[in-house]
C-alpha positions in Angstrom: -110.8 75.4 122.9 -113.5 75.5 125.0 -112.6 76.2 128.8 -114.2 74.5 131.9 -116.4 77.7 131.8 -118.0 77.1 128.6 -118.3 73.2 129.0 -122.4 72.8 128.9 -121.8 69.1 130.7 -120.3 70.8 133.6 -122.6 73.5 133.8 -125.5 71.1 134.2 -123.4 69.0 136.6 -122.8 72.1 138.7 -126.4 73.3 138.5 -128.0 69.9 139.1 -125.4 69.8 142.5 -126.7 73.4 143.4 -130.1 72.5 143.3 -129.8 69.2 145.2 -127.7 71.3 147.9 -130.1 74.0 148.1 -133.5 71.9 147.9 -136.2 73.1 150.8 -136.7 71.0 153.7 -140.1 71.0 155.3 -140.2 72.0 159.1 -139.3 69.1 161.3 -137.3 66.8 158.9 -134.3 65.9 160.9 -132.3 62.9 162.5 -135.0 59.9 161.3 -134.9 61.3 158.1 -131.1 60.0 157.7 -132.1 56.2 157.1 -132.7 56.4 153.1 -129.1 58.6 152.5 -127.3 55.5 155.1 -129.4 53.0 153.2 -127.9 54.4 149.6 -124.5 54.6 150.9 -124.8 50.8 152.1 -125.9 49.8 148.7 -122.9 51.2 147.2 -120.6 49.2 149.9 -122.5 46.1 148.5 -121.6 46.8 144.8 -118.0 47.9 145.3 -117.1 44.8 147.9 -119.3 42.7 145.8 -117.7 43.7 142.7 -114.2 42.9 144.5 -115.1 39.3 145.5 -116.4 38.2 142.2 -112.9 38.6 141.0 -112.1 35.4 142.9 -115.3 33.3 143.0 -116.0 30.4 141.4 -119.9 29.9 141.2 -118.6 25.8 141.1 -119.8 23.5 144.2 -116.7 21.9 143.6 -114.2 25.2 144.1 -116.9 27.8 145.8 -115.9 26.6 149.0 -111.9 26.9 148.3 -112.2 30.1 145.8 -114.0 31.9 149.6 -110.9 30.4 151.5 -108.6 31.9 148.7 -110.3 35.3 149.5 -110.1 35.0 153.3 -106.6 34.1 153.1 -104.4 34.7 150.3 -106.0 38.0 148.8 -105.0 41.3 150.3 -107.4 42.7 152.4 -109.9 39.5 151.3 -111.1 39.1 154.9 -112.2 42.3 155.4 -113.9 42.9 152.3 -115.9 39.9 152.8 -116.6 40.6 156.2 -117.7 44.1 155.1 -120.1 42.7 152.8 -121.6 40.4 155.3 -122.2 43.3 158.0 -123.5 45.9 155.5 -126.0 43.2 154.3 -126.9 43.0 157.9 -127.1 46.6 158.3 -129.0 47.3 154.7 -131.7 45.3 156.3 -131.7 47.0 159.9 -131.8 50.3 157.7 -134.3 49.6 155.7 -136.9 48.5 158.3 -136.5 51.5 160.3 -136.6 53.4 157.3 -140.0 51.7 156.3 -141.4 52.1 159.9 -140.5 55.8 160.1 -142.2 56.3 156.7 -145.2 54.3 157.9 -145.5 56.0 161.4 -145.2 59.5 159.6 -147.9 58.6 157.1 -145.3 59.3 154.4 -146.8 56.9 152.4 -149.9 58.8 151.5 -151.1 60.5 148.3 -149.3 61.7 146.3 -146.4 59.5 147.6 -147.7 56.3 147.0 -145.7 55.3 144.6 -142.5 56.5 146.9 -143.8 53.7 149.4 -144.6 51.2 146.8 -141.1 51.0 145.4 -139.7 51.3 149.3 -141.4 48.1 149.8 -140.0 46.4 146.6 -136.9 47.3 147.6 -137.3 45.7 151.2 -138.2 42.1 149.2 -135.1 43.1 146.7 -132.8 43.3 149.7 -134.2 40.2 151.4 -133.7 38.5 148.2 -130.0 39.3 147.7 -129.4 37.6 151.4 -131.4 34.7 150.6 -129.3 34.0 147.5 -126.2 35.2 148.9 -125.7 33.1 151.8 -125.4 29.7 149.6 -122.5 30.7 147.6 -119.8 30.3 150.5 -120.8 26.5 149.8 -120.3 26.1 153.6 -122.6 23.8 155.9 -125.2 26.7 156.7 -125.1 28.0 153.4 -125.9 24.4 152.2 -128.9 23.4 154.4 -130.3 26.8 155.2 -130.6 27.2 151.3 -132.4 23.8 151.0 -134.8 24.7 153.8 -135.6 28.2 151.9 -136.0 26.2 148.4 -138.5 23.8 150.1 -140.4 26.7 151.4 -140.6 28.0 148.2 -142.0 24.4 147.1 -145.2 25.2 149.4 -146.5 27.6 146.9 -149.6 26.5 145.6 -149.8 25.4 141.9 -145.9 27.3 141.2 -144.3 25.9 143.8 -143.0 22.6 142.3 -141.9 24.3 139.3 -140.1 26.7 141.9 -138.2 24.3 143.1 -137.0 22.8 139.9 -135.7 26.4 138.7 -133.7 27.1 141.7 -132.6 24.0 142.5 -131.9 22.9 138.7 -131.8 19.3 139.4 -133.2 16.6 141.8 -130.4 17.9 144.5 -128.6 20.6 145.2 -124.9 21.0 143.0 -123.6 23.4 140.6 -126.2 23.9 138.5 -128.2 25.3 142.1 -124.9 27.2 142.8 -124.9 29.1 139.6 -128.3 29.7 139.3 -128.0 31.5 142.8 -124.8 33.2 141.4 -126.7 34.7 138.7 -129.9 36.1 140.7 -127.6 37.6 143.3 -125.0 39.3 140.7 -127.0 39.9 137.6 -130.9 39.8 137.6 -131.1 41.4 141.7 -128.7 44.2 141.2 -130.8 45.5 137.8 -134.2 45.0 139.7 -132.5 47.0 142.9 -131.2 49.9 140.2 -134.4 50.2 138.7 -136.2 50.4 141.9 -134.0 52.9 143.9 -133.7 55.1 140.8 -137.8 55.3 140.8 -137.8 56.0 144.4 -135.4 58.8 144.5 -137.3 60.2 141.4 -140.7 60.4 143.2 -138.4 61.8 146.5 -136.9 64.3 143.9 -140.6 64.8 142.4 -142.7 65.5 145.6 -139.9 66.2 148.2 -139.5 65.5 151.8 -142.6 64.7 153.6 -143.2 67.2 156.3 -144.0 65.7 159.5 -147.5 65.9 161.7 -149.2 67.5 158.7 -152.2 66.7 156.5 -152.2 66.1 153.3 -153.9 69.0 152.5 -152.2 71.5 155.0 -150.0 74.2 153.7 -145.9 73.4 153.9 -143.7 75.5 156.0 -140.4 74.8 155.1 -137.1 75.7 157.7 -134.0 75.9 155.7 -132.4 73.8 152.5 -130.7 70.5 152.6 -127.3 72.1 152.9 -125.7 72.1 155.5 -127.8 70.9 158.3 -129.5 67.8 156.8 -126.4 67.2 154.9 -124.5 67.0 158.0 -126.7 64.8 159.7 -127.0 62.6 156.9 -123.2 62.5 156.5 -122.5 62.0 160.1 -124.9 59.1 160.5 -123.5 57.7 157.5 -120.0 57.8 158.2 -121.0 56.5 161.5 -122.7 53.5 160.3 -120.0 52.6 157.9 -117.5 52.6 160.8 -119.4 50.2 162.6 -119.6 48.0 159.7 -116.0 47.9 159.1 -115.2 47.9 162.9 -117.1 44.5 162.9 -115.5 43.5 159.7 -112.3 43.6 161.1 -112.9 42.3 164.4 -114.9 39.5 163.7 -115.0 38.8 159.9 -117.6 37.1 157.9 -118.2 33.5 159.1 -117.3 30.3 157.5 -118.5 27.1 158.7 -116.8 23.7 157.4 -117.7 22.6 153.4 -121.1 21.6 152.5 -121.7 18.3 153.2 -124.9 17.0 152.0 -124.6 13.4 153.8 -124.1 15.1 157.2 -128.2 14.9 158.2 -127.0 16.1 161.8 -126.3 19.6 160.8 -128.8 22.2 162.5 -129.9 24.8 159.8 -130.3 28.2 160.8 -131.0 31.1 158.8 -129.5 34.6 159.1 -131.0 36.7 161.7 -133.5 38.5 159.6 -135.4 35.2 158.6 -135.5 34.1 162.2 -139.0 35.5 162.3 -139.8 33.2 159.4 -138.3 30.2 160.9 -140.0 30.3 164.3 -143.1 30.7 162.6 -142.8 27.5 160.4 -141.8 26.2 164.0 -145.0 27.1 165.4 -147.3 26.5 162.7 -147.0 22.7 161.9 -148.3 19.8 159.3 -151.0 21.3 157.5 -150.3 25.0 158.6 -146.8 25.2 157.1 -148.0 26.8 154.3 -149.9 29.4 156.5 -147.0 30.4 158.1 -144.9 29.9 155.0 -146.4 31.5 152.7 -149.7 33.1 153.5 -149.2 35.2 156.5 -146.1 36.4 154.8 -147.8 37.3 151.6 -150.6 39.0 153.3 -148.4 41.5 155.2 -146.6 42.4 151.7 -149.8 42.6 150.4 -150.9 45.2 153.0 -147.8 47.0 153.0 -148.1 47.3 148.9 -152.0 48.3 149.3 -151.7 50.6 151.9 -151.8 53.7 150.7 -154.9 52.7 148.6 -156.4 51.4 152.0 -155.5 54.2 154.1 -157.9 57.4 152.9 -157.3 59.2 156.1 -155.4 62.8 155.0 -154.2 62.8 158.9 -150.4 61.9 159.5 -150.5 62.8 163.2 -150.4 59.5 165.1 -153.1 60.9 167.7 -155.3 61.1 164.6 -154.5 57.6 163.3 -155.0 55.3 166.3 -156.0 52.1 164.1 -152.9 52.3 162.1 -150.6 52.8 165.2 -152.0 50.0 167.0 -151.8 47.5 164.0 -148.3 48.8 162.8 -147.1 48.5 166.7 -148.5 45.0 167.2 -146.7 43.8 163.6 -143.7 45.1 164.4 -144.0 44.0 168.0 -144.7 40.0 166.7 -141.7 40.6 163.9 -139.3 41.1 167.0 -140.7 38.5 169.6 -140.5 35.8 166.7 -137.0 37.0 165.8 -135.8 37.2 169.2 -137.3 33.9 170.2 -136.1 32.1 167.0 -132.4 33.6 167.4 -132.6 32.4 171.2 -133.9 28.4 170.6 -131.5 28.3 167.9 -128.9 29.3 169.9 -130.1 26.7 172.5 -130.5 24.2 169.8 -126.9 24.7 168.7 -125.2 24.5 172.0 -127.2 21.3 173.1 -125.8 19.6 169.8 -122.4 21.1 170.8 -122.4 19.6 174.2 -121.4 15.8 174.4 -123.0 13.5 177.2 -121.0 12.6 180.0 -121.7 8.6 180.2 -120.3 6.3 183.4 -119.7 2.9 182.1 -120.2 0.2 184.9 -117.9 -3.2 184.9 -115.4 -4.7 186.3 -113.3 -1.4 186.2 -115.5 2.0 186.3 -114.7 3.6 183.2 -115.8 7.6 182.4 -115.7 8.7 179.0 -117.8 11.4 176.9 -120.1 10.2 174.8 -119.7 13.0 171.4 -122.0 12.6 168.3 -119.2 14.2 166.3 -117.1 11.3 167.0 -120.5 9.1 165.8 -120.5 11.4 162.9 -117.0 10.4 161.8 -117.8 6.4 162.6 -120.7 6.8 160.4 -118.6 8.4 157.1 -116.1 6.0 157.9 -118.0 2.9 158.3 -119.9 4.1 155.2 -123.2 4.1 156.6 -124.5 6.2 154.4 -124.4 4.1 151.2 -126.9 1.8 152.6 -128.8 3.6 154.8 -128.5 7.5 153.1 -131.2 7.2 150.6 -134.7 8.2 153.4 -137.3 5.8 154.2 -139.1 4.9 151.2 -140.7 1.5 150.0 -139.9 -1.9 151.6 -137.5 0.5 153.7 -134.8 -2.1 153.6 -132.1 -1.2 154.6 -134.2 1.4 156.6 -133.9 5.5 156.3 -132.4 7.1 159.0 -133.3 10.8 158.4 -135.6 10.6 161.9 -133.7 7.7 163.7 -133.8 10.0 166.5 -137.5 10.1 166.5 -137.8 6.4 165.9 -135.3 4.4 168.0 -134.9 4.4 171.5 -131.3 4.8 172.6 -130.5 1.7 174.6 -131.7 -0.4 172.0 -130.0 1.0 169.3 -126.6 1.3 171.4 -126.9 -2.8 172.1 -128.1 -3.3 168.4 -124.7 -1.6 167.1 -122.6 -3.7 169.6 -123.9 -6.6 168.5 -126.3 -6.3 164.8 -128.4 -8.7 163.7 -131.1 -9.5 161.0 -134.7 -7.8 162.3 -136.0 -7.8 158.5 -137.5 -9.8 156.2 -137.5 -9.3 152.3 -140.8 -11.3 151.9 -142.7 -14.3 153.5 -139.9 -16.4 154.8 -137.4 -14.8 152.8 -134.8 -12.7 154.5 -133.3 -10.0 152.9 -129.9 -10.1 150.6 -128.1 -7.3 152.7 -127.5 -7.4 156.2 -126.1 -5.2 159.0 -122.2 -6.1 159.3 -120.6 -6.5 162.6 -118.3 -4.1 162.7 -116.8 -5.1 166.1 -117.9 -1.8 168.0 -116.5 -1.1 171.1 -119.1 0.2 173.8 -117.6 3.8 173.3 -117.9 3.4 169.4 -121.4 2.4 169.8 -122.5 4.9 171.9 -120.8 7.7 169.9 -122.7 6.6 166.9 -125.7 6.3 168.8 -125.6 9.6 169.8 -124.7 10.6 166.2 -128.1 8.8 165.2 -130.2 10.0 168.1 -129.7 13.8 166.3 -131.0 12.6 163.4 -134.5 13.9 163.9 -137.5 15.3 161.7 -139.9 16.8 164.3 -142.2 18.6 161.4 -143.3 15.0 160.5 -142.7 13.4 164.1 -144.0 15.8 166.3 -144.1 14.5 170.1 -147.3 13.8 171.9 -149.0 14.9 175.1 -150.4 11.3 175.6 -148.4 9.4 178.3 -148.9 5.5 177.2 -146.9 4.6 180.6 -150.3 5.3 182.6 -152.2 3.2 180.0 -154.3 0.8 182.2 -154.7 -3.1 181.4 -157.9 -2.5 179.7 -156.4 0.2 177.5 -153.8 -2.5 176.5 -156.3 -5.2 176.2 -158.3 -3.3 173.6 -155.0 -2.7 171.6 -154.4 -6.5 171.8 -157.9 -7.0 170.1 -157.2 -4.2 167.7 -154.2 -5.9 166.3 -156.0 -9.0 166.1 -158.9 -7.6 164.1 -157.1 -5.3 162.0 -155.0 -8.4 161.1 -151.6 -7.2 162.4 -150.7 -10.7 162.6 -151.0 -11.3 158.7 -147.7 -9.4 158.3 -145.8 -9.2 161.7 -144.9 -11.6 164.1 -145.3 -11.7 167.6 -143.4 -14.6 169.3 -144.3 -17.9 168.0 -147.7 -16.2 166.1 -147.8 -14.6 162.9 -145.9 -13.8 159.4 -142.7 -13.2 158.8 -143.7 -10.2 155.9 -143.2 -6.8 157.8 -140.7 -6.4 160.9 -141.1 -8.3 163.9 -143.1 -6.8 166.8 -142.0 -9.4 169.6 -139.6 -6.4 171.0 -141.0 -3.3 170.0 -141.7 -1.8 173.0 -138.0 -1.9 173.3 -136.8 -0.5 170.0 -139.2 2.0 169.0 -140.4 5.4 170.8 -143.8 5.6 171.5 -144.5 8.4 169.3 -143.2 6.8 166.2 -145.7 4.1 167.0 -148.3 6.3 166.8 -147.4 8.3 163.9 -146.7 5.0 161.7 -149.8 3.6 162.5 -151.8 6.7 162.2 -150.3 7.6 158.8 -147.5 5.3 157.3 -147.3 6.2 153.9 -146.6 9.7 155.0 -143.9 8.5 156.9 -142.4 6.1 154.7 -143.7 6.5 151.0 -144.7 3.7 148.8 -144.6 1.4 152.2 -146.6 -2.0 152.3 -148.2 -1.1 155.3 -151.7 -0.4 155.2 -153.6 2.8 156.7 -156.3 1.9 158.6 -158.1 4.9 159.0 -158.5 4.4 162.8 -159.4 6.8 165.0 -157.4 8.7 167.9 -158.7 6.7 170.7 -158.2 3.4 168.7 -154.3 4.3 167.7 -153.7 5.1 171.4 -154.9 1.8 172.7 -153.0 -0.2 169.7 -149.8 2.0 170.9 -150.3 1.3 174.5 -150.6 -2.7 173.7 -147.4 -2.8 171.5 -145.0 -1.0 174.2 -145.6 -3.7 176.1 -144.4 -6.2 173.7 -140.5 -6.5 174.8 
C-alpha cells in the first residue's frame, strides 16, 4: 500500500499550496488589495447559506411566503442563516464596488490585465442579477412590487423589452410562473455564470500576478516579499472582520420580511434594496419620454465604458498624477452614483414616514370629536367592501366603473370624502342611458369615509400625472372666457353636460371644478388616451396655452 508520501495527488496539492503561499508580491501591495479575498469569502458564504435555505424554500406563490416564515420561526438557526444571506449580499455589493474602484484608480485594468478587468466587471453585473432575482423570493410586499417595477423597467429596452417582460413574468400577471423563473435564475443559471467568471478572473490574476501600484506598464517590477505571511495576514484579518460584521448584523436585525404580497394593495410604495436606489432616483428625475434614458441608456453606456476601458485608455501610466482625465471622470461618476443613492434613500425614507403617519382631523358638529384619519383602516375597508372587484381593473375604455390607480392624482379630497358618504350616479353609459352598475351606498360614517378617502388619495401614478407649475387660481377672467369659447368651439358639450346644456355621453362637467384636480384636468385634455387607453374622448391636439385656458374655465364649474 502506498503511503501518503507516495501519493502523487497529495504531492500536487502541497506543491500548489506552496506555490500559492510563496507567490511574489510586488512593492506597494497592501490593505487595499484585500477586497478580492473578501469577495471570494462572501461568495462562499452566499453559496453555503443559499444551499441551506433551499432545503426549506418552496418557489410557489401560494407557499413561498409561508416557507420563509417557517425558516424564520421553526428551522434551527434559520433566522440567522437567512440574515447572513441577506447582509452578505449587501456586503458583496460594497466590496465589489471598492474592488473595482481600487482597480480603476490603480490602473490595474491596463494591458495585459484587460481580461482580468472585464471578468471583474461581468461579476458586478452578475452580483446585481443575484440581488434582483433574489429579493422576489420571499414573496412579501417589497419583493412583489419592487420586482414588478424592475420588470417594467426591462420592458423599456428597445426591440426586446416586450419579449423580456414575457420571459421574466411568464404571463399577464406576476405569479408562480414568475417566482419559479426567478428562482431558477437565482439558484441555477446565475451561479453557473458566477463560477465561470470567478474561475476566469482568478486564472488571469494567477497568470499575470498582482498589479504593481504606481508603475508604468513597461517599468521593471520590484518585489517586496511573498503572499505568506504579510498579505495572507491582511487578507485573513479583513475577511474575518467583514464576516464577523455580517454575522453580527444578522444576529441583531435578521433579514426583513414584510406582509405577504397583495397585488391588490396599490397604496404600497415600492422601494428596491439600497444598491438600486441610484437607478430608482434617476428614473424619478427623468420622466416621460426620458424614462428610457435613465433606465436603459445611461446605465448601458456606463457598463459599456467600463468593459471597453482597457482598450480606450492607451496611456501606459498608472499613477493618478499622470492620468488627470481618468481621475476626474472616475471621481465624477462615483460622486454621482453616491449622491443618487443617498438621495434615493432619503426620499424613500421621507415617503415611507409620510405614508405611515396618519393625519389628525377635527370633526366640527354639535359635539366636537377628534379622530385619526388612518389610510391603513381605509385599505381594510377597501378590501372588506370588495371595492377592487369593480374598480381594480385600471382605467380603460368607457372607464365604468372608473379605475382608481391614480385616484390621488385625480380627485379632490373634499369631493371624494363627501361622495363616499352619499354616493350617487355620476356617469352615463351612452346618450341618455345610465350605467347598469352604480356605486352602492354603504352608509359609511364620516370617520370611515375619511379613512377610505385617505387610502384612495394615496393611490398615485406621478410618472403619468406629474405636478404642473402653472397656478390656475391666478387665471384672470379673460383666460376663463377664452376657455369657455374653446369648450364651445371644440364641441365639448356634444358629449358632456354643463347645467342644462350638453349631452349625457361622457361624464358631466357641472361640478368638475369641485371634483377633479387641476393637474388631472390638464393631462386628460392634453392626452386622454395616455391616461385612459381606449377612451372615446378625442385628442384635439391643443397647444399648451389653449389647454391652460380650457382648464381655467373648467375649474370654475362648481
